[in-house]
N, C-alpha and C positions, 0 to 999 in steps of 0.2 A: 440379503444380496439379490441384486436384480441381474438376470442373465440377458444375453443378446437376444433380440426378437421380441422382448417385452418392453423395450425402451419407449416406443410410441405410446403404449398404454400408461406407462409410468408418468410421462410428461402430461398426457391428457388428463389423468386423474388429478395431478397437481393443479392443472389449469382449472378443472372443474371446481376443486376446493377453493381456489383463489376467487373465481367468479361468484362463488356462493356468498362472498363477503366475510367469510370466517376470520380472515387475517387482519381485518381493518380495526376492530376495537382495541383500545389501549389495554384493557384487561387481558385479552387473549395474548397480545404480544408480551405483556409482562409475565404471564404465566409460563410461556415458552422460554423466556430468558431465565426465569428462576429455575426451571427444570434443567436447562443447559448448565447452569452453575452447579446445581445439585449433581448432575452427571459427572462433572469434573471433580467435585469434592469426594464423591463416593467411590470413584474408580481410579484414584491416583496411583495406587500400587500396580494395578493391571496395565495402566497406560505406560508407566515407567518400564514395566517388564517388556511390553511390545517395542518400545523405543530401544531398549537394550538388545533385543533380538535383531532389529533391523540395522542398527548403527553402532552397537555396543556403547550406547550413550550413557555417560555417568549419571547417577541419580540427581546430582546437583544441577547439571545442565538440563536434564529432562524436566525437572520441576521449575527451575527459575526461567529457562529460556523457552519453554513450551507450555506447560500446564499453568503456571502462575501468570504468564503473559495472557493466556486465554481467560483465566479467572478475572483478571483486572479489566480486560476489555468488556466482559459481560457485566461486571459490576458497574463500569462506567455507563453502559447502556441502560441498566436498571435505574441508576441515579439520575439520568438525564433524558430518558425517552419522552417524558411528558413535555418538557420544554422543546425538545427537537420536533415533536409532532405539531406543536402549536403553530397557527398561522403567523406569518411574518409580515407585518404591515410596512409598506414602503412609502416614500415621499411622493407628493402629488404636485401637479402644476395648477395654475389658476383655474383652468377649465374643469379640472377634476377635483377641485377643492372640497366640494360637497359630497364627493363619492367616497366609497371605501375601496382602497387598492391594497392587495395583499398577495403573498405567495403561499399557496397551499401545497403541502408535501404529499403527493400521491405515490403509493407503492407501484413498482413497475409491473409486477406480475409473477411469472415463474422464471427464476434466475438459475444459472449454472455456476457452481464454484468448482474449479479444477485445482486441486492441491499439488504440492511438490514433495519429492522424497526426502529432501535434506532436513527439513523441519516438518515431518509428515503430519503431526498433530496440529501444530500451530498454523501452518499454511493452508491446511484443509478446512479448519474451523475458525481461523482468525477473522475472516470476513462474515461469518455466519451471524454473529451478534448484531451487527449493523443491518444485515439483510432482514433479520427477524424484526428488529426495531422499526424498520421502514415498512413492514407489513407484507413481505413477500413470501411466496412458497419457494423452496430451495431444493435443487438436485445437487448432491455432493458427489464429486468424483475424486477419491483419494488416489495417490500414486501407487501403481502396481509394483513399483520398485521398492517400496517399503511395505511388504505384504502383511506383516504382523500388525502394524499400525492401521493399515487399511481395513483389516479384519475386525479390529476392535471398534473402529468407527462405525462400521456396518452393523456391528452387534449392538452398540450402545444407543445410537441415535433413535431407532424405533422404540427402544424401551422408555425413553425419556421425553421425546418430542412427538407432536402430532404426526401420525404415520402417513397421512395423505399429503400433508403440506411439506414434509421433510423426508426425502428418500436418498439412499446411498446407492450408487452404481459402482460396483467393483469390476475390474477387468483390465485388459491391456489395450493394444493398439486397435484391435477389432472393435471392442466395445466403445472405445473413445471415438473412433471414426463414425460409428453408427449414431452415437449420442450427439455428435456435432451436426448430423443431418437434421436434427429436430429444431424447431423454432423456439428460441428463448427470448426473454425480454431484456436480458443482460447476461453476458458471460464474463466471469472473473477468473483469469488464468494466471498462475504463478509457475514459472519455469524458464526454459531456454528461449533465446530469440528465434531459433529455427522452428521450434514447435509453436511459438507465439505467432509466427507468420501463418502457419497452417490454421490455427484457431481463428485468426482474424479473417482469413480468406473464407473459411466456412461461415463465419458470422455475417459476412457481406451478402451472402445469398438471401438472408432474411432481413437485411438492414439492421442487424442486432448490434447495439453498442457494446463495446468491450472495455474492460480494464486489463491491461497487460503488465504484470509485475515481472520484469525480466532480470537483467543483471548487467554484466560488463566488467571491465577492469577498473576497479575503484582505486585511484592513486592516493599515495601518502606523500606529503612534502614535510620535511623536517629541517629546521635550520639550527644554528648554533645557540640561539637564544632560548631554545626549549630546555626544560628540566629533563635531562637525559634519563635519569633514573626512573622518573614517573612515566616519561614517554615510552620507554621500552616496556614497562609493565603493562601499560594500556594497549600498546600496539601488539605485543606478543599474545596477550589474552584474546584480543579480537581476532588474531590470525589462527590461533590454535583451537578455539572452541569448535566443536563439531569437526575437528581435524581439517579446518579450513574450508569446509563445505557449506559456506554461508554466502548468500548473494551480495552482501555488503561487507564481506571480509576485505581487509586491506590486500590489494592484489600485487602492488609493487611500490617501492620507495624511491623517491627522488630526493637526493641530498648531495652535499659537497663531499669530497674525499675525506676531509677532516671530520665531518659528522659521521661518515660511514665507519671509520675506524672505531669510534666510540660506541656506535650502535652494535657492531658485531661483537665487541668485547663484552658489553653488558648483556646482550641476548644469549651469548654462550653461557654465561654465568647463571642467568635466570632460568634457562631451560633445564639446567642441571638441578637448580634449587626446586623447581616445580615438579619435574618429572623424573628426577634421578639420573644416574649414569646411563641407564638403559631405558629410554622413554617407552619402548615397546612393552615393557613390563608394568608400566604405570596404569593404575586403575582409573586415572583421570583423562585418559586418551581414547577418543572414538576410533572408528575404523572407516575406511573408504567403503562406499555403499555396495560396490560390486566389482567384478573382474574387469568389465569394460572400462569403467572409470579409473581403476587402478592402472590398467595398461596405458591409458591416455596420459596420466600423470607421470608414469615411469618413462614414457617416450619423451615427454617434455624435459624431464630431468636429464636424460641421456643426450639430448640434442644441444644442450647449452654449451656455449663456448666460454662461459664465465667460470669463476672459481667457486667451488662449493666450500664455504667457510664453516658452516655448521650443518650437521646431519648428513643427509644423502642416503641413509640406509633404507632398504626396502625389503619387503617380504610378501610375495604374492599369495602364499598360502594363508597368511594372516590378514590380507588386505591392508597391510600397514605400510605407511611411508612416514619417515621421521620428519619432525619439524626441521626444515631445511632453509638455509640462507645462502644466497648466491650473490657474489659481487662481480663487477666487470662484465655485466650483461650488455649485449649489443641491442640497439634500438630495433633491429629487424629480426631478432631471433624468434623461433616459434613460440617460446614461452612469453613473448611480448605481443603475440598476434592474437591470442585468445584468452578468455577468462580462465584463470588457473583452477579455481574451485578445489583447492587442496592445500596442504601445509607447506607449500614452497613459496618463498619470499625473495624475489629478485630485487637487487638494489642497483639503480641506474644513477650514474654520476651526472650532476648538473652544476653549473657554476653560479647561477643566480636565480632569483625569483622569476624574472622575465623568461629565462630559458625553460624553467619548469612549467610556467603557464603556457608557453608556446608548444611544449611537448604534449601537454594534456589536450590543448585545443586542436592539434592535428589528428587526434584520434576520436573514436566514437564517444558520445557523451556518456559518462559513467553514471551508475546508479547513485553513488555518493562519492564524496571527496573529503579527505582528511588532511588537516593542516596542524602541525605541531610547531608553534611559534609564540613567543611572548610579544612580538612586535605587531602593533596594531596595523601599521601600514601593510605589512606582509599579509596579515589576515584579510584585510580589506581588498588587497590586490586579487586574491583568489576568489573572494566573494563576488566581486564586480566584473572580473575579467574572464571567468570560466563559466561553463554551463554544466550542471549536474543535477541529478534528482534531489540531492540534499547535500549538506556540508556540515562537518563537525570540526570544531577547533579544540585541539588539545585533549581529545579522547576519540573513541571509536565505538560504533554500534549502539551506544547508549541512547541515541536520539529515538530509537524505536520505542523506548519506554514512555515517551511523552505523547500522550494521545491527542493533545491539542496541536501537534505538528502533523501535517499530512505526509504520508510516506508513499513515494512513487517515483518512477523514472521519467526521463525526457529523451526524446530521440530513440536511439537503438536500445536504451535501457528500460523503455516501457512507456505507457501512457495511462493517465488516471492516477488517483491516489486514494488512500484509505487510512484508517485508524480513527477511533473516537467518532465524532460527529461527521467526519469526512466519509466514513463508511456508510453512515445513514444517508447522506446526500448522494453518494454513488449509486445507491439502490433506490433512490427516490426520483420522481419527476417533479420538478419545481413548477407547479401549475400557476400561471398568472391569472389573477381574478380581479375584476372590477365590478363593483355593485353600485348601481345608480337608481335613484328613486324618480318619481314623476312630478317633482315640485316645479313651479313656474320659473323659479330662478335658474334651475338647472337647464330647463328648456330654452330660456332666454340666452344663456351663455352658449348653447350649442346650435341655435337656430340658423346662424349664418352659414352653416354647412349645406343647407337645403337650396335647391334651385328656386327661382332663376339665379344663376351665378352673376355677380357684379363685382366691380373693382373694390367698392367700399367693403364688401364682405371679405375679400382677400386681405385687405389691410387689417380688419378686425381680427380675423383668424390668426394672422401673423403676429399681431400684438398679444393675443391671449396665449398662443402656443409657444412664444419665445422662451427659450431655455434660460432661466435666470437663477442665480444663487440667492435665495431668500433666507435671511437669518431666521432661526427657529421662532423667536418671539414675534417677528412680523408675520410668519406663517400662521401662528395662533391668532393674532389679531385679525388677519385676513379671513381666516376660517370663521371666527366669531361674527365678523361683519357680514360675510356671505350668509351665515346661518340666520342672523337677524333680518337681513334683507329678504331672504327666502321666506321667513316666517311672516314678515310684513306683507309681502306680495300675496301669500296664500290667504292671509286674514282678509285683505281687501277683496280678493276674488270671492271668498265665501260671503262676505258682507253684501256684495253687489250682485251676486248670482241668485 
């Protein structure tokens, strides 16, 4: 653990380690990734115990939604890092036909990852694999609101990873504020929009780029063509995991009155099937993180003018709020004004797809959007006429498991994206590189740029630089022709010189 007052030295040490070139070789990056995977494998029970202390998280959720997610991300990095690091060769125009043009992936330097409390292991270490793969040094700041998980991260990271290149800073607002005074080469933050604004403002002082993984009210639209049995199972699972404290949890449902009746009936039955007659006693149910968040949710529940169809039970001593479904919710109620981030699901009645789309578009852009419908036109209407960080049709949350899909928000729900290669590119600078030799042909093609300027030179430059779509086989022929002509010119020069 690093205490306040030492933070400048921590960042300086990491920067010195980076500037030494230690993080650049493939072998070093691979060894750190393998050690990170080893850390997760060897400490699964201890991590589960920490998550249980912070959120009373069930073992299955701890492993499947946090630890195994991290393992798979690191495995993907190990499997693909060599191809990710490879230079990417790009197309050329006529003037640069004899040149080499490529993108080289440079590590950014020393980066800061700020985790969140709701998935305190996954969100603190999820971006780490990509940052290592890209060759960076990393300062990790876990959330102080999940102290047991923060402590185990601070304990394990120096045991398994390079202690100068990867350091953990624990603490609350004071330590975080001081940390944000330091200069980083990238800041990756997961959390609320209010804190995200503070992070971005601090980053602006050093022109530091940021990735902000925020949240918002992720809507669900359900129509009568959906398989209601499957829809309810997928929807309820997505809402109840982590007791609704998930940034992409379904926040509210838009549907017709006819669909609403079927939804409520099936959700009531399924909650009993999964969690029993008294869900509070179920071992499969998390708890709210702390009293402040419990109070906020309790006040939202009390303020509603709608009808509590299911649940509504609360227990402040146990930080428990029952899975709750509310119908007849007004558009302007407090529960519709902020992200719920708990096990409360309002249902808002709409009469058509157009009304649902209009409702969504009048609000801040959500982190994700869910559509349950078998109708292709309906699916396409939401895909093309709304804006959200992501969209899932006929399921929820599962898109996070697809590392070839970037995850991130838009507008108020965040900026930037990650997962798989997208994390690697987030923590890399894509350096443009052009390599040219000294052949006579290359000089001939470029000599019209030199003074004295003349009209015929303008015409030639315009002709050579014109953006054309050239079929690949013609590009190859043109390249070979230029190569042969260059060889011929060089040979003649050698012969007569």
